[in-house]
C-alpha positions, -999 to 999 in steps of 0.1 A, spaced: -104 -151 -333 -121 -119 -323 -111 -101 -292 -137 -93 -266 -138 -57 -255 -126 -54 -219 -155 -30 -211 -182 -56 -220 -185 -79 -189 -216 -97 -204 -197 -107 -235 -168 -119 -214 -192 -140 -192 -207 -156 -223 -173 -164 -237 -162 -181 -204 -194 -202 -203 -189 -213 -239 -153 -223 -231 -163 -242 -199 -192 -260 -216 -213 -286 -199 -186 -293 -173 -190 -259 -157 -216 -270 -130 -195 -301 -122 -164 -280 -118 -183 -256 -94 -195 -286 -73 -161 -301 -71 -145 -268 -62 -170 -264 -33 -161 -299 -21 -124 -291 -23 -131 -258 -6 -146 -275 24 -115 -296 28 -89 -270 21 -103 -238 36 -112 -221 3 -136 -192 6 -171 -207 0 -189 -172 -3 -167 -162 -33 -173 -195 -50 -211 -193 -45 -212 -157 -58 -192 -168 -89 -216 -197 -94 -246 -174 -93 -228 -150 -116 -222 -178 -141 -254 -198 -139 -280 -176 -122 -303 -189 -94 -301 -223 -109 -268 -226 -91 -285 -226 -57 -291 -264 -56 -256 -270 -71 -239 -248 -44 -259 -264 -16 -251 -300 -28 -214 -292 -32 -211 -274 1 -230 -300 21 -211 -329 5 -178 -312 12 -187 -305 48 -198 -342 53 -166 -354 37 -144 -331 58 -163 -343 89 -157 -379 80 -120 -374 74 -117 -354 106 -134 -381 127 -120 -412 111 -85 -402 101 -74 -370 119 -92 -370 152 -62 -376 175 -43 -347 159 -73 -324 157 -82 -331 194 -47 -323 205 -49 -291 184 -82 -281 201 -70 -290 236 -42 -264 233 -67 -236 225 -91 -223 250 -115 -207 225 -118 -239 205 -123 -260 237 -152 -237 245 -168 -243 212 -164 -280 216 -179 -280 251 -208 -259 240 -216 -282 211 -213 -313 233 -239 -297 256 -263 -284 230 -261 -310 202 -282 -301 172 -290 -266 184 -254 -258 190 -243 -269 156 -272 -250 139 -264 -218 158 -227 -220 150 -235 -226 113 -260 -197 111 -238 -172 130 -203 -186 125 -177 -174 150 -149 -193 133 -144 -202 96 -167 -229 82 -140 -255 73 -123 -251 107 -157 -255 124 -163 -287 105 -130 -302 116 -136 -290 151 -170 -306 152 -155 -339 140 -137 -341 174 -169 -340 194 -194 -367 201 -220 -352 178 -235 -380 157 -230 -377 119 -268 -374 111 -271 -345 136 -240 -328 121 -252 -332 85 -288 -320 92 -278 -290 113 -251 -281 88 -274 -283 58 -300 -261 75 -274 -237 89 -255 -229 57 -285 -228 34 -295 -192 40 -261 -178 34 -255 -199 3 -288 -189 -13 -281 -152 -7 -246 -154 -21 -257 -172 -53 -286 -147 -57 -261 -118 -53 -240 -132 -81 -271 -138 -103 -284 -103 -96 -250 -88 -105 -249 -105 -138 -285 -96 -146 -277 -60 -138 -247 -59 -161 -265 -76 -190 -297 -55 -187 -280 -23 -178 -302 -21 -147 -273 -18 -123 -289 7 -100 -322 -10 -91 -309 -46 -90 -278 -38 -71 -299 -18 -46 -320 -49 -40 -289 -70 -36 -275 -44 -12 -307 -45 9 -305 -83 9 -269 -83 20 -277 -57 47 -306 -77 61 -285 -108 61 -257 -90 79 -280 -78 106 -294 -114 110 -258 -127 113 -250 -102 140 -280 -112 160 -274 -149 156 -237 -144 163 -245 -128 196 -266 -158 205 -238 -181 194 -213 -162 216 -237 -166 246 -238 -203 238 -200 -205 239 -198 -185 271 -222 -209 287 -202 -238 274 -170 -224 286 
């Protein structure tokens, strides 16, 4: 068996893809579902998916993330609600989030997903303690997490393309511009989310 040079990332990527085979996309989707339940970092998984499969990983990442969030919401509401509600009641910040969502409904969930003030998995479990209907949660969550997931996958895809084509400068510059634009948008939306929480508190 030949040894891949450590300085050749493109060759290493191809070797990993060959080893994983056709189960790679399934593994990514399952990891995203598990991540939503167990507080794994979704951005890192999405970037890795884009790195491995390019922009074709966008629908895969969206499907896995949305399915995971919906499953976590169902578990929180059906199985863990008493414990989660007691946990929320002991924390003023989480109580404020819950009150704001109760008052705003779809708009509140959407804003908190677009400009998260707490980790995504924790937010899902928190939302499961509110009276927000499941269809509202699922729709607002899907719309709210889609922009970030698309950008994260595209960053991973651009990174791989830059390494393979030796065009690191231009492509990484574009990726940096995209990340900066998204960061600015998150700051602006985050301010709106904090105002929403202040009103709910």
